[in-house]
C-alpha positions as CSV (number, residue, x, y, z in Angstrom):
1,M,-89.3,21.7,-28.4
2,E,-89.2,22.0,-32.2
3,T,-91.1,24.9,-33.8
4,L,-93.1,24.1,-36.9
5,V,-93.5,27.2,-39.0
6,T,-96.1,27.8,-41.7
7,K,-95.1,30.4,-44.2
8,N,-97.4,32.4,-46.3
9,W,-98.7,30.7,-49.5
10,G,-100.5,31.9,-52.6
11,D,-104.0,32.3,-51.2
12,Y,-103.1,33.0,-47.6
13,A,-100.8,35.5,-45.8
14,L,-100.3,36.6,-42.2
15,I,-99.4,40.1,-43.0
16,D,-99.0,41.6,-39.5
17,S,-100.1,41.2,-35.9
18,G,-100.3,43.4,-32.8
19,N,-102.6,45.2,-30.3
20,R,-104.3,41.8,-29.7
21,L,-105.2,41.5,-33.4
22,R,-103.9,39.8,-36.6
23,L,-104.1,41.1,-40.1
24,E,-104.5,38.3,-42.7
25,R,-105.2,37.9,-46.4
26,F,-107.5,35.1,-47.5
27,G,-107.5,35.1,-51.3
28,R,-107.8,38.8,-52.3
29,F,-109.6,39.9,-49.1
30,L,-107.9,41.4,-46.0
31,V,-109.3,40.4,-42.7
32,V,-108.6,41.7,-39.1
33,R,-109.6,39.5,-36.2
34,P,-108.7,39.1,-32.5
35,D,-105.6,37.2,-31.3
36,T,-105.1,37.7,-27.6
37,S,-101.5,36.6,-27.7
38,A,-100.4,39.5,-30.0
39,L,-99.5,41.9,-27.1
40,W,-97.0,43.8,-29.1
41,K,-97.3,46.7,-31.5
42,P,-97.8,46.0,-35.3
43,M,-94.7,46.1,-37.5
44,Q,-96.7,47.6,-40.3
45,P,-99.1,50.0,-38.6
46,H,-99.8,52.0,-41.7
47,H,-100.7,49.0,-43.9
48,E,-103.9,49.5,-45.8
49,G,-105.3,46.3,-44.2
50,W,-105.2,47.9,-40.7
51,Q,-106.9,51.0,-42.0
52,Q,-109.5,49.6,-44.3
53,P,-109.9,45.8,-44.1
54,H,-112.5,44.0,-46.1
55,A,-113.8,42.3,-42.9
56,Y,-113.2,43.2,-39.2
57,F,-114.4,41.2,-36.3
58,V,-115.8,43.6,-33.7
59,G,-115.9,42.0,-30.3
60,E,-117.3,45.1,-28.5
61,K,-120.4,45.0,-30.6
62,G,-121.4,41.5,-29.5
63,H,-119.0,39.4,-31.6
64,V,-120.1,40.4,-35.1
65,W,-118.3,41.3,-38.3
66,D,-118.1,44.6,-40.1
67,F,-117.9,44.1,-43.8
68,Q,-116.8,46.4,-46.6
69,K,-118.9,46.6,-49.7
70,G,-117.9,43.9,-52.2
71,I,-116.8,41.2,-49.9
72,P,-118.9,38.0,-50.3
73,E,-120.2,37.5,-46.8
74,A,-121.3,34.0,-47.7
75,G,-117.7,33.0,-48.3
76,W,-115.3,32.6,-51.2
77,E,-112.9,29.9,-52.4
78,I,-109.2,29.7,-51.8
79,S,-106.8,26.8,-52.2
80,W,-103.7,25.2,-50.6
81,N,-101.7,23.3,-53.3
82,S,-104.5,21.8,-55.4
83,I,-107.0,21.4,-52.5
84,R,-109.9,24.0,-52.9
85,F,-112.1,25.0,-50.0
86,L,-114.5,27.7,-48.9
87,V,-113.6,30.3,-46.3
88,K,-116.1,32.6,-44.7
89,P,-116.3,34.7,-41.5
90,T,-118.1,32.9,-38.7
91,P,-119.7,34.1,-35.5
92,F,-116.7,32.7,-33.5
93,R,-114.1,34.8,-35.5
94,H,-112.8,31.8,-37.3
95,M,-112.7,31.5,-41.1
96,G,-113.1,27.8,-41.7
97,V,-109.4,27.1,-41.9
98,F,-106.5,27.1,-39.5
99,P,-103.6,28.2,-41.7
100,E,-100.9,27.0,-39.3
101,Q,-102.1,23.4,-40.0
102,A,-100.4,23.6,-43.4
103,V,-97.2,22.1,-41.9
104,H,-99.3,19.1,-40.8
105,W,-101.0,18.8,-44.2
106,E,-97.6,18.5,-45.8
107,W,-96.7,15.8,-43.2
108,L,-100.0,14.0,-43.8
109,D,-99.6,14.0,-47.6
110,E,-96.2,12.5,-47.3
111,T,-97.3,10.0,-44.7
112,V,-100.2,8.7,-46.8
113,R,-98.2,8.5,-50.1
114,T,-95.3,6.7,-48.3
115,F,-97.8,4.2,-46.8
116,V,-99.4,3.5,-50.2
117,K,-96.0,3.0,-51.8
118,E,-94.7,0.7,-49.0
119,Q,-97.8,-1.2,-48.1
120,G,-99.6,-1.4,-51.5
121,R,-102.9,-0.3,-50.1
122,A,-104.9,2.7,-49.0
123,P,-104.2,3.6,-45.4
124,K,-107.3,4.1,-43.2
125,V,-107.3,7.6,-41.7
126,L,-109.5,8.7,-38.9
127,N,-109.9,12.5,-38.6
128,L,-111.5,13.4,-35.3
129,F,-112.9,16.9,-34.5
130,G,-112.4,17.2,-38.3
131,Y,-113.9,20.7,-38.7
132,T,-114.3,21.8,-42.4
133,G,-112.3,18.8,-43.6
134,I,-109.1,20.2,-45.2
135,A,-106.9,17.5,-43.6
136,S,-109.5,14.9,-44.7
137,L,-109.2,16.1,-48.2
138,V,-105.4,16.2,-48.2
139,A,-105.4,12.6,-47.0
140,A,-108.1,11.4,-49.5
141,K,-106.3,13.0,-52.4
142,A,-103.0,11.4,-51.4
143,G,-104.7,8.0,-51.5
144,A,-106.2,7.3,-48.1
145,A,-109.6,5.9,-47.1
146,V,-110.8,8.7,-44.7
147,T,-113.4,8.7,-42.0
148,H,-114.2,12.3,-40.8
149,V,-115.9,12.9,-37.5
150,D,-117.3,16.1,-36.0
151,A,-120.2,16.8,-33.6
152,S,-121.4,19.8,-35.6
153,K,-123.8,18.9,-38.5
154,S,-123.4,22.3,-40.1
155,T,-119.6,21.9,-40.0
156,V,-119.7,18.5,-41.5
157,N,-121.9,19.8,-44.2
158,W,-119.3,22.5,-44.9
159,A,-116.6,19.8,-45.1
160,H,-118.8,17.8,-47.4
161,E,-119.2,20.8,-49.7
162,N,-115.4,21.2,-49.7
163,A,-115.1,17.6,-50.8
164,K,-117.4,18.1,-53.7
165,R,-115.3,21.0,-54.9
166,N,-112.4,18.5,-55.2
167,K,-114.4,15.5,-56.3
168,L,-113.1,13.5,-53.4
169,E,-114.9,10.7,-51.4
170,V,-114.8,10.8,-47.6
171,R,-116.9,8.9,-45.0
172,W,-118.8,11.6,-43.0
173,I,-119.9,11.0,-39.4
174,V,-121.8,13.5,-37.2
175,D,-121.2,12.3,-33.7
176,D,-119.4,12.9,-30.4
177,A,-115.8,11.9,-31.1
178,L,-115.2,9.7,-28.0
179,K,-118.5,7.9,-28.3
180,F,-117.7,7.1,-31.9
181,M,-114.2,5.9,-31.0
182,H,-115.5,3.6,-28.3
183,R,-118.0,2.1,-30.8
184,E,-115.2,1.5,-33.3
185,V,-113.1,-0.3,-30.5
186,R,-116.1,-2.6,-29.8
187,R,-116.4,-3.3,-33.6
188,G,-112.7,-4.2,-33.8
189,T,-112.1,-1.4,-36.3
190,K,-108.5,-0.3,-36.8
191,Y,-106.9,2.8,-38.4
192,D,-103.4,3.4,-39.7
193,V,-103.4,7.2,-39.1
194,I,-105.4,9.1,-36.5
195,L,-105.8,12.9,-36.5
196,M,-107.2,14.7,-33.5
197,D,-107.9,18.4,-33.2
198,P,-110.0,18.7,-30.0
199,P,-111.3,22.0,-28.8
200,V,-110.5,23.3,-25.3
201,F,-114.2,23.4,-24.6
202,G,-117.1,22.2,-26.7
203,R,-120.5,20.6,-26.8
204,G,-121.6,17.4,-28.5
205,P,-124.7,17.0,-30.8
206,K,-126.8,16.3,-27.7
207,G,-125.4,19.0,-25.5
208,E,-122.6,16.9,-24.1
209,I,-119.9,19.0,-22.4
210,W,-116.3,18.6,-23.6
211,R,-113.3,19.8,-21.7
212,I,-109.9,18.7,-23.0
213,E,-108.3,18.3,-19.6
214,A,-111.1,16.0,-18.4
215,F,-111.0,13.7,-21.4
216,L,-107.4,13.9,-22.7
217,A,-106.2,10.6,-21.1
218,E,-109.3,8.7,-22.3
219,L,-109.0,10.2,-25.8
220,A,-105.4,9.1,-26.1
221,Q,-105.9,5.7,-24.7
222,T,-108.8,5.0,-27.0
223,A,-106.8,6.3,-30.0
224,G,-104.1,3.8,-29.1
225,E,-106.6,1.0,-29.1
226,L,-107.8,2.0,-32.6
227,L,-104.3,2.2,-34.2
228,E,-103.6,-0.8,-36.4
229,T,-100.0,-1.3,-35.2
230,E,-97.3,0.3,-33.1
231,K,-96.2,1.8,-36.4
232,G,-99.4,3.7,-36.7
233,K,-99.3,7.5,-37.0
234,L,-100.9,9.9,-34.6
235,L,-101.4,13.7,-34.6
236,L,-102.9,15.7,-31.8
237,N,-103.3,19.4,-31.9
238,F,-104.0,21.5,-28.8
239,Y,-104.3,25.1,-28.0
240,A,-104.8,27.3,-24.9
241,T,-105.3,25.0,-22.0
242,D,-105.0,25.2,-18.2
243,V,-102.1,22.9,-18.2
244,Y,-98.5,23.2,-19.6
245,P,-97.8,21.6,-23.0
246,E,-95.3,19.2,-21.4
247,A,-98.1,18.0,-19.1
248,V,-100.3,17.3,-22.1
249,A,-97.5,15.4,-23.8
250,R,-96.7,13.3,-20.7
251,T,-100.4,12.4,-20.2
252,V,-100.9,11.4,-23.8
253,K,-97.7,9.3,-24.0
254,Q,-98.5,7.6,-20.7
255,S,-102.1,6.9,-21.9
256,L,-100.8,5.4,-25.1
257,G,-98.5,3.1,-23.1
258,N,-95.5,4.9,-24.5
259,K,-95.7,2.6,-27.5
260,I,-95.8,5.4,-30.0
261,S,-93.0,7.9,-30.5
262,L,-94.4,11.4,-30.5
263,D,-92.7,14.8,-30.8
264,L,-94.0,17.9,-28.9
265,T,-93.9,20.8,-31.3
266,S,-94.9,24.5,-31.2
267,L,-97.1,25.7,-34.1
268,C,-96.4,29.2,-35.6
269,L,-97.3,31.4,-38.5
270,Q,-94.7,33.6,-40.1
271,E,-95.5,37.2,-40.8
272,E,-94.4,39.2,-43.9
273,K,-91.6,40.8,-41.9
274,G,-90.4,37.4,-40.7
275,N,-91.7,37.5,-37.1
276,L,-93.5,34.4,-35.7
277,L,-97.0,34.3,-34.2
278,Q,-97.5,31.2,-32.1
279,T,-100.9,29.6,-32.5
280,G,-100.7,26.3,-30.5
281,Y,-99.0,23.0,-30.0
282,S,-99.0,19.5,-31.4
283,L,-97.9,16.0,-30.7
284,R,-96.9,14.2,-33.9
285,S,-95.5,10.8,-34.9
286,H,-92.1,10.8,-36.5
């Protein structure tokens, strides 16, 4: 299995990890939040960020943040390459961006630009479980016609605001991903690139229960029906599940009819001292 490593960039750094925590820098602010896989001791235990972070997620106090004076609790802007977006501490310890996805943003940017050059048109990109929309913006800026789907209206609003920061146009859909996909199949709609970042567990806009193990095969099969050709590109991210990564890969490939070549990869962030922190897995087209 190949390991895809995201190294620190200008507005983001994984400084250190350990004691089930990670120390990160978003822009100029230092943030400490939980990471249950970080079972080891920190490499930089005396770093100022461990001692006095600007924001610290306190699980034992009911999943809330402790803030230092001066940090904008409503969020602040950072960027990756020329894409600008808002980050802010959320009640679920997330910050509105998954930094390890930067390796996929690079792949997506190259995929879209190559398609435009070879096909002479804008590829149609479907971003499912699109969250705050950074992948959607990367694709749109590279020249794609993007449809962004997420079940959370507030999250789609956040993504829309990120698009405004970059003056980019995206088609926004607030809906259950699978229901939307099935409607698109019935309409005969096709996409050239499909991105999927499903949660392990979630709820739809009407309280629908989502469990990735229960819907994985249907999700993959329907994605295959929506791809324009066998040369279509697919990306599936997945995280802590009750099944092995190889089992996810086998299920997805079988559900696609084995017509798309996918690589199973491990996603990692690299700390300042060079150690790797694994964050999840992905299946990605060549």
